[in-house]
Every structure is written in C-alpha cells, then in structure tokens.
C-alpha positions as CSV (number, residue, x, y, z in Angstrom):
1,M,22.5,-5.1,4.0
2,S,24.4,-5.2,6.4
3,A,23.3,-3.6,10.1
4,S,25.9,-1.5,9.7
5,D,25.0,0.1,6.3
6,F,21.4,-0.2,7.5
7,K,22.8,1.5,10.4
8,D,24.6,4.3,8.5
9,G,21.6,4.6,6.9
10,L,19.5,5.4,9.2
11,I,21.7,8.2,10.8
12,K,22.1,9.9,7.0
13,E,18.0,10.0,7.1
14,I,17.5,12.0,9.9
15,P,17.6,15.5,9.5
16,N,15.4,13.9,6.4
17,L,13.3,12.8,8.7
18,R,13.0,15.7,11.4
19,A,11.9,18.2,8.5
20,F,9.3,15.7,7.3
21,A,8.1,15.4,10.1
22,A,7.8,18.5,11.6
23,S,6.4,19.6,8.6
24,L,3.2,17.4,9.4
25,S,3.4,18.0,13.0
26,G,4.0,21.7,13.8
27,S,6.1,20.5,16.8
28,M,9.9,20.1,17.1
29,Q,8.3,18.1,20.4
30,L,6.2,16.1,18.8
31,A,8.5,16.1,15.2
32,D,11.3,14.2,17.9
33,D,8.7,12.0,19.3
34,L,8.1,10.6,16.0
35,V,11.5,10.6,14.6
36,Q,12.5,8.1,17.4
37,D,9.7,6.0,16.9
38,T,9.6,5.7,13.0
39,L,13.7,4.7,13.7
40,L,12.6,2.2,15.9
41,K,10.0,0.5,14.0
42,A,12.7,0.1,11.2
43,W,15.4,-1.1,13.0
44,G,13.0,-3.2,14.4
45,N,11.8,-4.5,11.2
46,S,14.8,-4.1,9.0
47,D,14.3,-7.4,7.5
48,K,11.0,-5.9,5.6
49,F,13.8,-3.4,4.3
50,E,14.1,-4.4,0.9
51,P,17.6,-3.8,-0.8
52,G,18.0,-1.9,-3.9
53,T,14.6,0.2,-3.2
54,S,15.3,3.7,-1.4
55,L,15.7,3.8,2.6
56,R,14.4,7.2,2.5
57,A,11.1,6.0,0.7
58,W,10.6,3.6,3.3
59,L,11.3,5.8,6.7
60,F,8.9,8.5,4.8
61,T,5.9,6.0,4.5
62,I,6.3,4.6,8.0
63,L,6.9,7.7,9.7
64,R,3.7,9.2,8.1
65,N,2.0,5.9,9.1
66,T,2.8,6.5,12.8
67,Y,2.0,10.4,12.9
68,Y,-1.3,9.0,11.4
69,S,-1.7,6.8,13.8
70,L,-0.6,9.3,17.3
71,Y,-3.2,11.6,15.4
72,R,-6.4,9.4,14.9
73,K,-5.3,8.7,18.9
74,R,-5.4,12.3,19.4
75,G,-9.0,12.9,18.3
76,R,-9.8,14.3,21.2
77,E,-7.1,16.6,22.0
78,V,-7.4,20.6,21.7
79,Q,-6.3,21.7,18.4
80,D,-4.5,24.3,17.2
81,S,-4.3,24.5,14.0
82,E,-5.2,28.3,13.6
83,G,-1.7,28.6,16.5
84,T,-4.3,30.7,18.7
85,Y,-2.8,29.1,21.7
86,A,0.4,29.2,20.5
87,E,0.0,32.6,19.8
88,R,-0.6,33.3,23.0
89,I,2.7,32.6,24.9
90,A,4.7,32.8,22.1
91,V,7.2,36.2,21.6
92,H,7.0,37.8,18.9
93,G,10.7,39.2,17.3
94,N,10.9,42.5,15.7
95,Q,11.9,41.5,11.5
96,E,10.1,41.2,8.9
97,S,11.9,37.5,8.2
98,H,9.7,35.9,11.9
99,L,6.6,37.8,10.1
100,D,6.9,36.2,6.6
101,L,7.6,32.9,7.8
102,A,4.4,33.6,10.4
103,D,2.5,34.0,6.8
104,F,4.4,31.4,5.1
105,R,3.1,28.9,8.0
106,K,-0.2,29.8,8.3
107,A,-1.0,29.9,4.7
108,L,0.7,26.0,4.1
109,A,-1.6,24.9,7.3
110,K,-4.1,25.9,5.7
111,L,-4.0,23.7,2.5
112,P,-5.4,20.4,2.1
113,E,-3.5,18.2,3.9
114,E,-3.1,16.0,0.9
115,Q,-1.4,18.9,-0.5
116,R,0.5,19.7,2.3
117,E,2.2,16.5,2.5
118,V,3.4,15.9,-0.9
119,L,4.4,19.7,-1.6
120,I,6.3,19.3,2.0
121,M,8.0,16.0,0.7
122,V,8.5,17.5,-3.2
123,G,9.9,20.8,-1.9
124,A,11.6,21.0,0.9
125,T,12.7,17.1,1.1
126,G,13.6,16.5,-2.1
127,L,11.8,13.8,-2.6
128,S,11.1,12.3,-6.4
129,Y,7.4,12.9,-7.6
130,E,8.5,8.6,-7.7
131,E,9.4,8.5,-4.4
132,A,6.3,10.6,-2.8
133,A,4.0,8.9,-5.5
134,E,5.4,5.0,-3.5
135,I,5.5,7.0,0.1
136,C,1.6,8.4,-0.4
137,G,0.7,4.8,-2.4
138,V,-1.1,7.2,-5.4
139,A,0.3,7.2,-9.0
140,I,2.8,9.7,-9.3
141,G,0.3,12.1,-11.7
142,T,-1.3,12.9,-8.7
143,I,1.6,13.5,-7.1
144,K,2.3,16.0,-10.0
145,S,-1.1,17.0,-9.1
146,R,-0.9,17.9,-5.3
147,V,1.9,19.7,-5.5
148,N,0.6,22.1,-8.6
149,R,-2.3,22.6,-6.8
150,A,-0.5,23.3,-3.2
151,R,1.4,26.1,-4.3
152,T,-0.9,27.7,-6.6
153,K,-3.0,28.3,-4.0
154,L,-0.4,28.8,-1.8
155,A,0.7,31.6,-3.9
156,E,-2.9,32.4,-3.6
157,L,-2.3,32.8,0.4
158,L,0.5,34.6,0.0
159,S,-0.6,37.0,-2.3
160,I,1.7,36.5,-5.0
161,G,0.6,36.9,-8.8
162,G,4.3,36.3,-10.9
163,L,8.0,36.7,-9.9
164,D,7.5,40.9,-9.4
165,D,6.0,40.2,-5.8
166,L,9.1,38.3,-4.7
167,G,11.7,39.7,-2.9
168,P,11.9,43.0,-1.5
169,D,9.2,45.2,-1.0
170,R,8.3,47.6,-4.2
171,Q,10.3,50.4,-2.0
172,S,13.1,48.9,-1.0
173,A,13.7,47.8,-4.8
174,A,12.3,51.0,-6.0
175,A,15.8,52.4,-3.4
176,V,17.9,49.9,-4.9
177,Q,17.2,51.4,-8.3
178,R,17.7,55.1,-7.9
179,T,20.9,54.5,-5.7
180,G,22.1,52.3,-8.6
181,A,20.9,55.0,-11.4
182,E,22.9,57.9,-9.2
183,I,26.5,55.4,-9.1
184,V,25.7,55.2,-12.9
185,R,25.7,59.6,-13.0
186,L,29.1,59.2,-11.2
C-alpha cells in the first residue's frame, strides 16, 4: 500500500474513530486526543500494517489499546461515570429528546465495559462481528453473545419490553389513531 493510499485510508476512518473514541471515553475532548494519538501511532507504524487486511480493525485496535493504557494511567483521577459532577455544570435542554438521550447514555454507562464496547463497535460504528472479534482478540461467538447480552440489558434498563414500547409514547399514538379515524369518517 502506498503512503498516499494509507493516508487516504486514515483520513476516511477519522469519523468512525471519533465515534468509537467518544463512546469509550465519554468525552469529545478526550476522544479527539485518542484519535490523534491513534493516527500518530498508525502513521509511525504504517510498515506494520498488512495490506489486504481491514485498516478499520487495525485502527480500532490501536485506539482501544491506547484508551486502555490511558485508563490505567488515570486510575487515581476522580471518576464521573454517573455524571454527577457533569450535571452540576451542564445546561439541560427542554426537549424530550435530550432526556431520552440522557437516559440512553446512563443506561449504556451501566453496561459492563466488555458489553458496551462491542455493542458500540457492532451497533454504532457498523463493524462486522468478525472485525469486532479481531479487535477484541476473542471468538466471534463471544462477540455475538456480548452484543446479545448488552442489547437485552439495555432494553431492560430502558424499560423496553417490546417493539410497542418504541417510538411515540402511548398518548401520542392514541392521538394519531383518533385523528386518523376522524379523517376516515370524512
């Protein structure tokens, strides 16, 4: 792979790396730092990339390892996984979607790290089970199991019992049905 092709591949993966880094770290500022470190390490070790393999998986592995190294170094810092400190300084929106997103983030944070990580890899960034297994260094069946357990636990935490619990709330759905019935009568 030429240096130009490698550079183009790195640039193409930046949005995916940022999304994965943000989901791991919970902070866009830290995510940008992680992506920058990942890109520097990848560029410096471009000779170790094997052409014909997944550049995205290789980059995600570098990012993941960088995150865990940083995480171990920051063991003595104050952790705010529940968002207690952040809530004191954040300005909350008045739209319901902000509340839904906040609920989702809290529920996602409550998942075990292994489950959260693979759910984000497969569900949010679009990696295949095979690529996620390669990044995590585990079997594909392990990834599928973790994703399934993560989805089940997330649905439980968000009180989603089935497809009827998704979408508009029951009052809004009832109003839509009444309006539809009125139009039919006309």
